[in-house]
N, CA, C and O atoms as a DFTB+ gen file, in Angstrom:
416 C
 N C O
     1  1       0.820      -1.183       0.000
     2  2       0.000       0.000       0.000
     3  2       0.873       1.259       0.000
     4  3       0.514       2.277      -0.592
     5  1       2.023       1.173       0.672
     6  2       2.912       2.333       0.726
     7  2       3.409       2.678      -0.677
     8  3       3.510       3.855      -1.023
     9  1       3.715       1.677      -1.477
    10  2       4.180       1.920      -2.843
    11  2       3.099       2.594      -3.672
    12  3       3.387       3.474      -4.483
    13  1       1.855       2.179      -3.465
    14  2       0.748       2.788      -4.205
    15  2       0.642       4.262      -3.844
    16  3       0.490       5.112      -4.722
    17  1       0.722       4.562      -2.568
    18  2       0.652       5.944      -2.117
    19  2       1.802       6.754      -2.694
    20  3       1.598       7.873      -3.164
    21  1       3.010       6.198      -2.662
    22  2       4.161       6.890      -3.236
    23  2       3.995       7.103      -4.731
    24  3       4.394       8.140      -5.262
    25  1       3.409       6.127      -5.411
    26  2       3.165       6.253      -6.847
    27  2       2.233       7.425      -7.136
    28  3       2.490       8.206      -8.053
    29  1       1.149       7.558      -6.360
    30  2       0.205       8.641      -6.587
    31  2       0.788       9.993      -6.190
    32  3       0.465      11.008      -6.807
    33  1       1.635      10.018      -5.178
    34  2       2.315      11.257      -4.831
    35  2       3.254      11.658      -5.962
    36  3       3.352      12.835      -6.309
    37  1       3.936      10.683      -6.527
    38  2       4.817      10.948      -7.662
    39  2       4.016      11.485      -8.846
    40  3       4.418      12.466      -9.472
    41  1       2.885      10.847      -9.158
    42  2       2.063      11.311     -10.275
    43  2       1.565      12.733     -10.067
    44  3       1.554      13.533     -11.003
    45  1       1.158      13.047      -8.859
    46  2       0.609      14.371      -8.601
    47  2       1.686      15.450      -8.549
    48  3       1.367      16.634      -8.654
    49  1       2.955      15.069      -8.390
    50  2       4.031      16.055      -8.318
    51  2       4.616      16.397      -9.685
    52  3       5.408      17.334      -9.790
    53  1       4.254      15.677     -10.715
    54  2       4.786      15.944     -12.049
    55  2       4.137      17.219     -12.578
    56  3       2.914      17.292     -12.697
    57  1       4.945      18.213     -12.894
    58  2       4.415      19.473     -13.391
    59  2       4.948      19.829     -14.770
    60  3       4.597      20.878     -15.310
    61  1       5.769      18.999     -15.337
    62  2       6.371      19.297     -16.626
    63  2       5.312      19.308     -17.719
    64  3       5.112      20.326     -18.383
    65  1       4.655      18.220     -17.903
    66  2       3.612      18.096     -18.905
    67  2       2.699      16.958     -18.480
    68  3       3.147      15.846     -18.202
    69  1       1.430      17.259     -18.438
    70  2       0.499      16.219     -18.004
    71  2      -0.664      16.135     -18.983
    72  3      -0.868      17.021     -19.812
    73  1      -1.403      15.073     -18.870
    74  2      -2.541      14.858     -19.755
    75  2      -3.562      14.011     -19.012
    76  3      -3.234      13.335     -18.037
    77  1      -4.774      14.054     -19.475
    78  2      -5.852      13.309     -18.833
    79  2      -5.661      11.810     -19.068
    80  3      -5.079      11.389     -20.068
    81  1      -6.164      11.023     -18.126
    82  2      -6.007       9.576     -18.187
    83  2      -7.343       8.872     -18.380
    84  3      -8.393       9.366     -17.970
    85  1      -7.277       7.734     -19.000
    86  2      -8.392       6.805     -19.107
    87  2      -7.852       5.475     -18.594
    88  3      -7.265       4.699     -19.348
    89  1      -8.057       5.220     -17.299
    90  2      -7.364       4.110     -16.646
    91  2      -8.337       3.052     -16.136
    92  3      -9.356       3.367     -15.522
    93  1      -8.008       1.811     -16.399
    94  2      -8.749       0.668     -15.886
    95  2      -8.005       0.157     -14.657
    96  3      -6.882      -0.334     -14.770
    97  1      -8.624       0.270     -13.488
    98  2      -7.990      -0.131     -12.234
    99  2      -8.600      -1.448     -11.764
   100  3      -9.821      -1.597     -11.727
   101  1      -7.743      -2.400     -11.406
   102  2      -8.188      -3.690     -10.897
   103  2      -7.435      -3.990      -9.604
   104  3      -6.212      -3.870      -9.545
   105  1      -8.173      -4.379      -8.578
   106  2      -7.559      -4.834      -7.333
   107  2      -7.834      -6.328      -7.211
   108  3      -8.981      -6.754      -7.076
   109  1      -6.762      -7.115      -7.260
   110  2      -6.871      -8.569      -7.176
   111  2      -6.541      -8.990      -5.749
   112  3      -5.405      -8.845      -5.299
   113  1      -7.539      -9.511      -5.040
   114  2      -7.352      -9.901      -3.642
   115  2      -7.590     -11.391      -3.443
   116  3      -7.928     -11.816      -2.338
   117  1      -7.421     -12.187      -4.485
   118  2      -7.644     -13.633      -4.409
   119  2      -6.676     -14.341      -3.461
   120  3      -7.014     -15.388      -2.909
   121  1      -5.481     -13.788      -3.266
   122  2      -4.479     -14.437      -2.424
   123  2      -4.719     -14.204      -0.932
   124  3      -4.071     -14.833      -0.095
   125  1      -5.644     -13.307      -0.595
   126  2      -5.934     -12.989       0.802
   127  2      -7.284     -13.594       1.154
   128  3      -8.294     -13.271       0.529
   129  1      -7.304     -14.460       2.140
   130  2      -8.562     -15.099       2.517
   131  2      -9.055     -14.569       3.858
   132  3      -8.265     -14.172       4.714
   133  1     -10.363     -14.570       4.021
   134  2     -10.953     -14.207       5.299
   135  2     -10.989     -12.728       5.611
   136  3     -11.353     -12.350       6.725
   137  1     -10.621     -11.874       4.663
   138  2     -10.644     -10.441       4.939
   139  2     -11.912      -9.823       4.341
   140  3     -12.620     -10.451       3.554
   141  1     -12.169      -8.602       4.730
   142  2     -13.346      -7.892       4.259
   143  2     -13.160      -7.500       2.792
   144  3     -12.393      -6.588       2.482
   145  1     -13.847      -8.174       1.913
   146  2     -13.684      -7.943       0.478
   147  2     -14.208      -6.576       0.040
   148  3     -13.770      -6.040      -0.978
   149  1     -15.137      -6.017       0.798
   150  2     -15.694      -4.707       0.461
   151  2     -14.617      -3.619       0.514
   152  3     -14.696      -2.633      -0.219
   153  1     -13.622      -3.793       1.372
   154  2     -12.527      -2.832       1.469
   155  2     -11.799      -2.729       0.134
   156  3     -11.448      -1.632      -0.301
   157  1     -11.571      -3.865      -0.516
   158  2     -10.820      -3.873      -1.761
   159  2     -11.640      -3.339      -2.935
   160  3     -11.099      -2.664      -3.811
   161  1     -12.930      -3.635      -2.959
   162  2     -13.763      -3.084      -4.037
   163  2     -13.921      -1.575      -3.871
   164  3     -13.983      -0.847      -4.861
   165  1     -13.986      -1.104      -2.633
   166  2     -14.035       0.342      -2.389
   167  2     -12.719       0.999      -2.794
   168  3     -12.721       2.086      -3.371
   169  1     -11.601       0.350      -2.497
   170  2     -10.290       0.854      -2.901
   171  2     -10.199       0.947      -4.417
   172  3      -9.733       1.952      -4.953
   173  1     -10.638      -0.086      -5.104
   174  2     -10.615      -0.111      -6.567
   175  2     -11.426       1.049      -7.144
   176  3     -10.963       1.745      -8.048
   177  1     -12.627       1.256      -6.626
   178  2     -13.485       2.340      -7.107
   179  2     -12.870       3.701      -6.809
   180  3     -12.874       4.584      -7.666
   181  1     -12.345       3.875      -5.608
   182  2     -11.769       5.163      -5.215
   183  2     -10.555       5.530      -6.073
   184  3     -10.435       6.673      -6.514
   185  1      -9.669       4.586      -6.309
   186  2      -8.483       4.856      -7.137
   187  2      -8.899       5.150      -8.572
   188  3      -8.377       6.073      -9.196
   189  1      -9.833       4.372      -9.092
   190  2     -10.303       4.580     -10.461
   191  2     -10.927       5.963     -10.628
   192  3     -10.632       6.663     -11.597
   193  1     -11.774       6.355      -9.706
   194  2     -12.414       7.670      -9.791
   195  2     -11.383       8.791      -9.648
   196  3     -11.453       9.792     -10.361
   197  1     -10.437       8.628      -8.738
   198  2      -9.410       9.656      -8.552
   199  2      -8.575       9.848      -9.818
   200  3      -8.400      10.972     -10.289
   201  1      -8.069       8.757     -10.359
   202  2      -7.177       8.843     -11.518
   203  2      -7.912       9.352     -12.752
   204  3      -7.378      10.177     -13.493
   205  1      -9.127       8.873     -12.977
   206  2      -9.850       9.226     -14.200
   207  2     -10.562      10.570     -14.133
   208  3     -10.736      11.216     -15.166
   209  1     -10.976      11.011     -12.955
   210  2     -11.726      12.256     -12.847
   211  2     -10.865      13.447     -12.464
   212  3     -11.315      14.590     -12.546
   213  1      -9.638      13.192     -12.047
   214  2      -8.730      14.285     -11.682
   215  2      -8.385      15.081     -12.921
   216  3      -8.067      14.504     -13.960
   217  1      -8.444      16.386     -12.826
   218  2      -8.064      17.273     -13.923
   219  2      -6.566      17.505     -13.807
   220  3      -6.131      18.326     -13.000
   221  1      -5.768      16.793     -14.605
   222  2      -4.315      16.834     -14.504
   223  2      -3.729      18.044     -15.238
   224  3      -2.570      18.398     -15.018
   225  1      -4.503      18.666     -16.090
   226  2      -4.028      19.811     -16.855
   227  2      -5.186      20.777     -17.055
   228  3      -6.347      20.399     -16.895
   229  1      -4.880      22.010     -17.401
   230  2      -5.939      22.983     -17.647
   231  2      -6.361      23.013     -19.119
   232  3      -7.221      23.807     -19.500
   233  1      -5.768      22.164     -19.937
   234  2      -6.103      22.089     -21.358
   235  2      -7.361      21.258     -21.574
   236  3      -7.688      20.389     -20.766
   237  1      -8.059      21.530     -22.663
   238  2      -9.199      20.713     -23.063
   239  2      -8.670      19.537     -23.870
   240  3      -8.005      19.719     -24.890
   241  1      -8.971      18.330     -23.403
   242  2      -8.443      17.115     -24.030
   243  2      -9.610      16.295     -24.550
   244  3     -10.563      16.020     -23.821
   245  1      -9.528      15.907     -25.817
   246  2     -10.556      15.044     -26.397
   247  2     -10.406      13.631     -25.839
   248  3      -9.329      13.235     -25.393
   249  1     -11.493      12.888     -25.873
   250  2     -11.455      11.537     -25.291
   251  2     -10.436      10.638     -25.995
   252  3      -9.815       9.797     -25.346
   253  1     -10.254      10.795     -27.291
   254  2      -9.287       9.952     -28.005
   255  2      -7.839      10.379     -27.742
   256  3      -6.909       9.659     -28.103
   257  1      -7.644      11.542     -27.117
   258  2      -6.304      12.008     -26.795
   259  2      -5.869      11.609     -25.375
   260  3      -4.721      11.826     -24.987
   261  1      -6.768      11.045     -24.632
   262  2      -6.438      10.631     -23.261
   263  2      -5.459       9.460     -23.289
   264  3      -5.485       8.641     -24.208
   265  1      -4.621       9.390     -22.306
   266  2      -3.657       8.297     -22.199
   267  2      -4.370       7.095     -21.590
   268  3      -4.866       7.162     -20.465
   269  1      -4.419       6.005     -22.333
   270  2      -5.027       4.775     -21.831
   271  2      -4.018       4.064     -20.933
   272  3      -2.833       3.968     -21.253
   273  1      -4.513       3.574     -19.815
   274  2      -3.622       2.858     -18.915
   275  2      -4.400       1.777     -18.174
   276  3      -5.629       1.801     -18.105
   277  1      -3.664       0.853     -17.635
   278  2      -4.241      -0.221     -16.825
   279  2      -3.366      -0.381     -15.596
   280  3      -2.144      -0.481     -15.701
   281  1      -3.998      -0.406     -14.430
   282  2      -3.295      -0.643     -13.173
   283  2      -3.873      -1.890     -12.536
   284  3      -5.081      -1.988     -12.321
   285  1      -3.015      -2.830     -12.240
   286  2      -3.420      -4.053     -11.579
   287  2      -2.716      -4.110     -10.229
   288  3      -1.503      -4.306     -10.157
   289  1      -3.491      -3.936      -9.163
   290  2      -2.956      -3.985      -7.805
   291  2      -3.230      -5.377      -7.259
   292  3      -4.380      -5.805      -7.167
   293  1      -2.165      -6.077      -6.900
   294  2      -2.293      -7.451      -6.420
   295  2      -1.994      -7.461      -4.924
   296  3      -0.869      -7.195      -4.502
   297  1      -3.016      -7.773      -4.131
   298  2      -2.858      -7.881      -2.685
   299  2      -2.317      -9.275      -2.406
   300  3      -2.983     -10.268      -2.695
   301  1      -1.107      -9.356      -1.844
   302  2      -0.450     -10.659      -1.687
   303  2      -0.493     -11.208      -0.272
   304  3      -0.404     -12.420      -0.073
   305  1      -0.630     -10.323       0.722
   306  2      -0.544     -10.814       2.094
   307  2      -1.255      -9.858       3.040
   308  3      -1.202      -8.640       2.873
   309  1      -1.921     -10.432       4.035
   310  2      -2.530      -9.644       5.097
   311  2      -1.719      -9.862       6.375
   312  3      -1.417     -10.995       6.749
   313  1      -1.377      -8.767       7.030
   314  2      -0.596      -8.823       8.262
   315  2      -1.406      -8.130       9.352
   316  3      -1.801      -6.975       9.194
   317  1      -1.655      -8.831      10.459
   318  2      -2.394      -8.256      11.574
   319  2      -1.391      -7.823      12.647
   320  3      -0.655      -8.648      13.187
   321  1      -1.371      -6.530      12.945
   322  2      -0.502      -5.984      13.990
   323  2      -1.364      -5.128      14.910
   324  3      -1.961      -4.144      14.473
   325  1      -1.427      -5.502      16.176
   326  2      -2.199      -4.754      17.169
   327  2      -3.633      -4.494      16.694
   328  3      -4.133      -3.371      16.760
   329  1      -4.274      -5.555      16.218
   330  2      -5.662      -5.528      15.748
   331  2      -5.885      -4.638      14.540
   332  3      -7.022      -4.261      14.256
   333  1      -4.824      -4.294      13.822
   334  2      -4.930      -3.543      12.569
   335  2      -4.486      -4.437      11.424
   336  3      -3.494      -5.158      11.524
   337  1      -5.230      -4.377      10.351
   338  2      -4.868      -5.163       9.173
   339  2      -4.005      -4.312       8.241
   340  3      -4.401      -3.222       7.827
   341  1      -2.841      -4.823       7.928
   342  2      -1.950      -4.211       6.953
   343  2      -1.825      -5.175       5.786
   344  3      -1.903      -6.390       5.967
   345  1      -1.631      -4.636       4.591
   346  2      -1.597      -5.483       3.407
   347  2      -0.327      -5.243       2.616
   348  3       0.119      -4.108       2.447
   349  1       0.243      -6.329       2.137
   350  2       1.380      -6.259       1.225
   351  2       0.816      -6.398      -0.181
   352  3      -0.047      -7.238      -0.436
   353  1       1.308      -5.571      -1.085
   354  2       0.752      -5.596      -2.443
   355  2       1.833      -5.277      -3.466
   356  3       2.925      -4.822      -3.125
   357  1       1.505      -5.522      -4.705
   358  2       2.370      -5.134      -5.812
   359  2       1.510      -4.446      -6.865
   360  3       0.297      -4.649      -6.925
   361  1       2.144      -3.643      -7.677
   362  2       1.439      -2.879      -8.701
   363  2       2.037      -3.176     -10.064
   364  3       3.248      -3.075     -10.260
   365  1       1.183      -3.539     -10.994
   366  2       1.587      -3.701     -12.386
   367  2       0.838      -2.633     -13.168
   368  3      -0.385      -2.534     -13.073
   369  1       1.562      -1.840     -13.935
   370  2       0.897      -0.798     -14.709
   371  2       1.342      -0.840     -16.167
   372  3       2.431      -1.304     -16.505
   373  1       0.459      -0.341     -17.001
   374  2       0.716      -0.315     -18.441
   375  2       0.109       0.967     -18.981
   376  3      -1.050       1.273     -18.702
   377  1       0.885       1.720     -19.753
   378  2       0.417       2.969     -20.332
   379  2       0.534       2.897     -21.844
   380  3       1.535       2.422     -22.380
   381  1      -0.496       3.373     -22.522
   382  2      -0.512       3.415     -23.973
   383  2      -0.791       4.851     -24.399
   384  3      -1.902       5.355     -24.236
   385  1       0.231       5.501     -24.946
   386  2       0.140       6.910     -25.290
   387  2      -0.262       7.036     -26.761
   388  3       0.371       6.430     -27.625
   389  1      -1.319       7.826     -27.059
   390  2      -1.725       8.014     -28.452
   391  2      -0.718       8.886     -29.197
   392  3      -0.201       9.856     -28.642
   393  1      -0.447       8.547     -30.430
   394  2       0.449       9.332     -31.275
   395  2      -0.417      10.151     -32.218
   396  3      -1.155       9.599     -33.035
   397  1      -0.327      11.435     -32.105
   398  2      -1.169      12.343     -32.889
   399  2      -0.314      13.133     -33.879
   400  3       0.851      13.436     -33.622
   401  1      -0.921      13.451     -35.002
   402  2      -0.316      14.328     -36.020
   403  2       1.031      13.836     -36.517
   404  3       1.969      14.620     -36.661
   405  1       1.127      12.575     -36.773
   406  2       2.369      12.018     -37.310
   407  2       2.280      11.946     -38.822
   408  3       1.225      11.623     -39.369
   409  1       3.362      12.240     -39.491
   410  2       3.422      12.131     -40.936
   411  2       4.551      11.183     -41.299
   412  3       5.665      11.284     -40.785
   413  1       4.240      10.271     -42.184
   414  2       5.259       9.316     -42.626
   415  2       5.625       9.567     -44.060
   416  3       6.469       8.863     -44.614
């Protein structure tokens, strides 16, 4: 989870050039048993809404100009410390940038 937070802090700190995203977010929690599954579906929805609805630039961007991406968050382990659940996870991401106005 810490890596995910650092990733989003990194994304929000980029000021050089940004563009709107069209991102498919998936949280895979199959490896964790007995935990509250609603937490992971809420996490998936929250990250998806944040990434896709955030206005990353002040420019008007057409839907076909948005950067398509896929984020797959894999929850690998649940750790209980002092009655708090902590989760170990990994992130796989893929970005597909549209190429506009190219001449061959």
